[in-house]
Structures are given as structure tokens and as C-alpha cells.
C-alpha positions in Angstrom: 98.1 72.9 128.1 99.8 75.6 126.8 101.9 73.3 124.7 98.8 71.9 122.8 97.7 75.3 122.5 100.7 76.6 121.1 100.9 73.5 118.5 97.5 74.4 117.2 98.3 78.0 117.0 101.6 76.8 115.2 99.6 74.5 112.8 96.9 77.2 111.8 99.8 79.7 111.2 101.0 77.4 108.8 97.9 77.0 107.2 97.2 80.5 106.8 100.7 81.1 105.7 99.9 78.8 102.6 96.7 80.5 102.1 98.2 84.0 102.2 100.6 82.7 99.5 97.6 82.7 97.0 95.6 85.6 98.6 98.6 87.9 98.2 98.3 87.9 94.3 95.0 90.4 95.0 97.2 92.9 96.5 98.8 93.6 93.3 95.8 94.6 91.5 93.7 97.8 91.6 90.3 97.9 90.0 86.9 96.0 90.5 87.9 92.8 88.8 91.1 90.9 89.0 93.0 89.6 86.0 91.5 86.3 84.9 94.7 84.4 85.6 94.8 85.5 89.2 91.1 84.4 89.6 91.8 81.3 88.2 94.7 80.7 90.3 92.9 81.7 93.7 89.7 80.2 92.7 91.6 76.5 92.0 93.7 76.7 95.2 90.3 77.4 97.2 88.3 74.6 95.4 91.0 72.3 96.2 91.4 73.1 99.9 87.9 73.6 100.6 86.1 70.9 98.6 88.2 68.5 96.8 90.8 67.7 99.9 87.9 66.2 101.9 87.9 64.7 104.4 91.4 66.4 105.0 90.0 69.8 104.8 88.4 69.1 108.1 91.4 68.8 110.1 91.6 72.6 110.1 88.3 73.1 111.9 89.0 70.1 114.3 92.4 71.9 115.2 90.7 75.0 115.8 88.2 73.3 118.3 91.1 71.5 119.9 93.2 74.8 120.3 90.1 76.2 121.9 89.5 73.5 124.3 93.5 73.5 125.2 93.0 77.4 126.1 89.8 76.7 128.1 91.7 74.1 130.0 94.9 76.4 130.6 92.3 78.8 131.9 90.5 76.2 134.5 94.0 74.8 135.2 95.2 78.4 136.4 98.8 77.8 136.2 99.4 81.0 134.3 98.8 84.5 134.5 95.2 85.2 134.1 96.0 87.7 131.0 97.5 84.5 129.0 94.7 82.6 128.9 91.8 84.9 128.6 94.1 87.0 125.8 94.5 83.7 124.2 90.8 82.8 124.2 90.1 86.2 123.0 92.2 86.4 120.4 91.5 82.8 118.8 87.7 82.8 119.5 87.5 86.3 117.7 89.3 84.9 114.6 87.5 81.3 114.8 84.0 82.7 114.8 84.3 84.9 111.6 86.5 82.0 110.2 83.5 79.6 110.5 80.7 82.2 109.5 82.5 84.1 106.8 85.8 83.1 105.5 85.2 79.4 104.9 82.0 80.3 103.2 83.2 82.9 100.8 86.4 80.6 100.2 84.0 77.7 99.2 81.9 80.0 96.9 85.4 81.4 95.2 86.3 78.0 94.7 82.9 77.3 92.7 84.1 79.9 90.1 80.4 80.5 89.4 80.2 84.3 90.0 80.9 87.2 87.8 84.6 88.0 87.9 83.8 91.2 89.8 82.1 89.2 92.5 84.7 86.6 92.7 87.4 89.7 92.9 85.4 90.9 95.9 85.6 87.6 97.4 89.2 86.9 97.1 89.9 90.4 98.4 87.7 89.6 101.5 89.2 85.9 101.7 92.7 87.6 101.6 91.8 90.3 104.1 90.2 88.0 106.7 93.2 85.5 106.5 95.6 88.7 107.2 93.7 89.5 110.4 93.4 85.6 111.3 97.3 85.5 110.7 98.0 88.6 113.2 95.5 86.9 116.0 97.2 83.6 115.7 100.5 85.0 115.8 99.7 86.8 119.0 98.0 83.6 120.4 101.4 81.8 119.8 103.4 84.4 121.4 101.2 84.4 124.6 101.4 80.6 124.7 105.0 80.7 124.2 105.7 82.8 127.2 103.3 80.7 129.4 104.9 78.1 131.8 
């Protein structure tokens, strides 16, 4: 099962890498509102990936669920030290819940482009922070899964 969990973590890391290529634009600018061209770039990306890419955008959520299922199956099978499965479950679960409850809705709202530049900037920075934390979590999950038997 660890191969499936590792594959899911690797896929999610790749998705997060693409997200971070746009999110990093927020790090270069101070102030309450990001420049228009930065907001336009980030907003267009999130409009494409959260709305216009239907049904392919559902694949990320499916992989999250399948990765969690693979980790749970790994725990139930008990073939690895307990800390690999439980650590993976804690790391992945602590990232997937905020992603579903906060990051995805914020990215959809940002992609809608209907808020003020200040609010769009706040959303862009929040999404970027969430993605950096998720990247760190999924990198740790992948490391745990790669050391599993």
C-alpha cells in the first residue's frame, strides 16, 4: 500500500509545485494590494484550475481521497512501523481538511476576480501560505512512504 500512498503524495506535490509557481508572485510585493498584473496572473490561473478545467480539476480531490485510503489500508495491514502510517495519516489529514475547507474555496473566489484588489491580494497570499504548508506536509508524507517497506 505504501507504493500507492507514495504515488499519491508525489502527484499532489507536483500539483502543489505548479500552484506555487503562481503563488510565489505574492512574495515579491509588500503592501496591502498586489500589482494588477500579479493579481491578473494569479487570478487567471486559479480560474482555469478551479472552474474552467472541469471535470479534470476533480482529479486532485480524488487523489487526496485515494491517498488517505492507501494510508489507512497501510495502517490496517500493519506491515510497517506504526509511526510511518500514523505519521502519514496525521500529516496528510492535517493538510487535506484545510485544503477542502479553506484553500479551494479561496482559490475559486480569487479566480472569480470579483473582489477588490486588497481582498484579492489577501486571498492570493492566504492561498500561497496554505500551499507552502501543504507542500511541506506532502513532502514529509512522501519521505515517510519512501522509507516504508
